[in-house]
N, C-alpha and C positions, 0 to 999 in steps of 0.2 A: 381592691387591695389598698389599704391605707398607705399614704405617702411616707417616705423615709422622714424621720426615724421611727415611726410608729408601726411599720409593717413587717418587722422581722419575723414574727411567728408565722403568718400566712405565707410570706415569701419563702422561708425555709421549707415549709410543708409542701409548697408547690414545686420547689427544686427537687425535693425527695421523690415526689410523684413522677417528675420528668425523668429522673435518673432511673427509677424502677421500671418505667415504661420503655426506655431507650437503651438500657444496658443489661447485660446478662451476668449476674453475679459479680459485680465489681469488687475488686480486692481492696482498693483504696480510693478515696475521694480527696482531692486536694484543691483548695481555693487559693488563688493568687490575688492578693488585694494590695491597695496602695494607701490605706488609712489604718492607723493603729486601732481606732474604735471598731473597725470591721473585724479585726482579730478577736477582740473581746466578745463581741456579740455572736460571732460564729462559733466560738468555743463554748458559749453559753447555750445556744440553741441547736447546735449541730456538733456535739462533742466527739462523734465518731469520725468526723472529717479532720484532715490536716489542713492547717492554714499557714500560708507563707506570705510574709510582708515584703513587698517589692520596694527596693530603694528608689526614690524619685530621681536619683542621679543617673539611673539607667534609662528610664523613660520619664522625662520631666513634664508630665502632664497628668491631670486627674480625670476620672470619669465624669465628674461634674462639668469640667471645662469642655469636654467632648459633647455632652448632652446640651450644654448651653449654646455651643456654636460648632455643630458637626462639620459643616463645609470648610470652615477655616482650619479645622484640625483633622481633615479627612485622611491625611497620610498616617495618622496614628490609629485609625480604626481598622482592625483586622477584617479580612474579607468576609468571613461568615456573618459579621454583624453589620456590614455596610447596607444591606437591603433594608434593615430596620431604620437606618438614619437617612436613607435616600428620600429626597423631596420629589413627590410624583405629581405632575400637573396634567390634568386631563382636559381635552378640548372635544366638545360634542355639539351636535346640532343636526338639522335636517340636511339632506343631500344638496350639493352645490351651494353651500353656504360659506365656503372659505376656510373650513377646518384645516385641511392639509396645508394650505398656504400659510395660515397663522402658525401652525406647529413647526413647519420648516423655518419660517422667519425667526421664531423664538429660539429654536434649537441653534441656529447660526449665531444669533445675538449672544446667547449665554454659553456658547461652546459646549452644548450638551447633546447627547444622543436622543433620538426620537423613534417612537414606534408608530409607523403609519398604518392606515386602515388596511387590515388584512383582506377584507372582502374584495377590494379592488384587484389585488394580486390574484386572488382565488378566481374571480370572475374572468379575468383576462387569460389565466392559465387554462381554464376549462370552457371558455367561450360561452358563458351563461349570463343572461341578463337578470336584473333585479327581480322581475316578475316570473322568472323561470326557476328560481331557487326553491328547493324542496326541503323536507325535514332533514334528510341526510346532509344536505349542504349547510343548513343552519347549525347542525351539530358541530361541523368543522369550523364554522365561523366563530361560534362561541368558545370552543376549546382552543383553537389555534391563535385567535387574537390574544387571548389571555397568555398562552404559552410564549408568543412572540414578545409581548411586553415584559413578562417575567424574566425572559432570557436576557433582555437588555439590562434590566435592573440587577440581575444576579451576576452578570459578567463582571461588573465593577469597573468597566472601562469608561468611567465618568467621574465627576468630582462631587457627587451628591445631589444631582438634579437631572431628571429626565422628563420628556414630554411625550404624551400619547394622544394620537388621533383616533378617537372612537374606543368604545369599550363594550362590554356585554349588554349594557342598558340600551344603547343605540340599536344593537342587534335585536333585542327583545321588542323594541317598538316595531321594527320591520316584521318580526314574527307575528305580532298582533295584527298588523295591517294586512299582510298577505295570506297568512295561514289559518287564522282563527276559525274562519268559516269554510276552509277548504281541506282540512285534514281531520282525522278522527280525534275524538276527545282524548283518547289514550295517548296518541302521538303529541297532541298539544300539551297535555299535562307533563309528559316526559320532557319536552323542551322547556317548559316552565320550571321544572325541578332543576334541570341542568343550568338554567339561567340563575336561579336562586343560589345554587352552590357556587357558581363562578363569581357572581356579584359579591357574595359574602367574603371571598378570598381577596378581592380588590381593596386596596387601601390608598385613597387619594388625599393629598394635602390641599389641593385646590382644583376646582372644576369650573372651566369656562363653558358657558352655554351660549352659542352664537344664534342670534335671532335670524330668521329667513328673510333678509332684505336684499340680497344680491340676486342677479339674474340666474334662472335655472338653466344650466347648460346641458345640451344633449351630447354626451360623450360616447354614445353607442351602447352603453351598458345600463344607463339609468332608465327607469320607467317614466316616460313623459306624462303619464296620467297623474303623477305626483307633483307636477310642475305648478298647478294652480295654487293660489294663496290660501284657499280654504284647507286644502290637504296639508300644505306645509305648516300652517298654523296648528292644525290638529296634531301633527307629528311633534311639534315643539311642546305643546301643552301636555301631551301624553308622556313625553320624555321628562319634563319637569315634574310631573306627578310621580313617576317612578323614582326620580332622584330626590324626592321630598325628604326622605330620612337624612339626607346629607346637605340640607339647605344651608347649614352654617359654612359649608365649603364652597358654595356656588357663587359665581360672579356672572351676571348677565352682560353680554357684549352686544352692541348694536342698537340699544334702546333709543339713543338720541342722534343716530347717524342717518345721513341720506346716502343714496347710491353712489355719489361721487366720492364721499369721504369714508365709506363703510370700512374698507380694508385697512386704511391707515389708522382710523379711529380704534378699531379692534386691536391692532398691534400696540398702539401707545397706551390704551387702557389696560391691556393685559400686562404690560411692563409695570404700570403703576400698581396694579393689584398684586403682582409678584413681590414688589418692594414692600407694600403695606402688609400683606398677609404672611409672606414667607421671610421677609427681611433680607431679600436677595436683590442686589443691584449691581449694575455693571459700571 
C-alpha cells in the first residue's frame, strides 16, 4: 500500500473489506479524525461514511506524533492499538546460553515485562526431560509459548516495550533435532505446519541471538548429549538459518567475548543495540 498521501484509494478499499468481514449490516460508519484534509479525502473516497473532525483542544496530539514516538506518547494510545505500537525484543540461542539471565536483566533495567521460556515451566510441571518430549508436548510448547507472550503484549501493563525468552523458532530447532527421525512423516509435517502458522503471527522488532560460549549446566531437565560444542554449534547455525528471513532484525551477542566477560558483554551490547535500533535508552 502506498504511503500517505498517495494511498487513499487502497486504504479505503481495505477498510471497506474489513468492515464487511467483521460487521453485520452496519447502519452507519463514522470516522473521527484530527486533520481537516482527512475530512476532505474521506468524503471524496467514502461518501457513505460520516466524518467528524475532533478539536485538538480535547486531545492535543496527532497520530503522526504517536507514530513518530509511541513510547513517549503511550498514554494517548487506546488499548486496542497498543499491541501494534509495542516494541518486542526476542532473545534466542541454544540451551544454557544465558537467555533467561539476559531477559530478566533487561526487563529490570527497562522496567518492562518479560515472557520467560514456557518449556521450562512445562517440563517442571509434568516432570519431563528434553529428550522425553513427544509430538503432543511440542504442540503445547509451540502454542502456549506464543499465547503466553501475546498475553503479556495484549494486557497493556507496560509502556510499549516487552522482552521474550525463546519463541517458536527455538522450539522448531528442538523438533528437528529430536523428532525428525523418530516420528511419522505425517506427525512431523503437522508440527511443521503449526510452526509456520505460529511463526507467521510473531512480529519482532529486535532479535538477539546468543552464541553458545557459556558452560552447559545440568539442571536435571536438559539433555546432556547436547552439551558438546559440535551440537551447540549445529543448534545455533540451524536457528540462524530458520531466522534468515529476519536477518535485518538480528543482533549476534557473544562474538568477541570470553567466558569471564560473556554475560556482562551480552548485557551491555544488548543495551547498545536497543538504543541504536529502537531508539530507547534509560
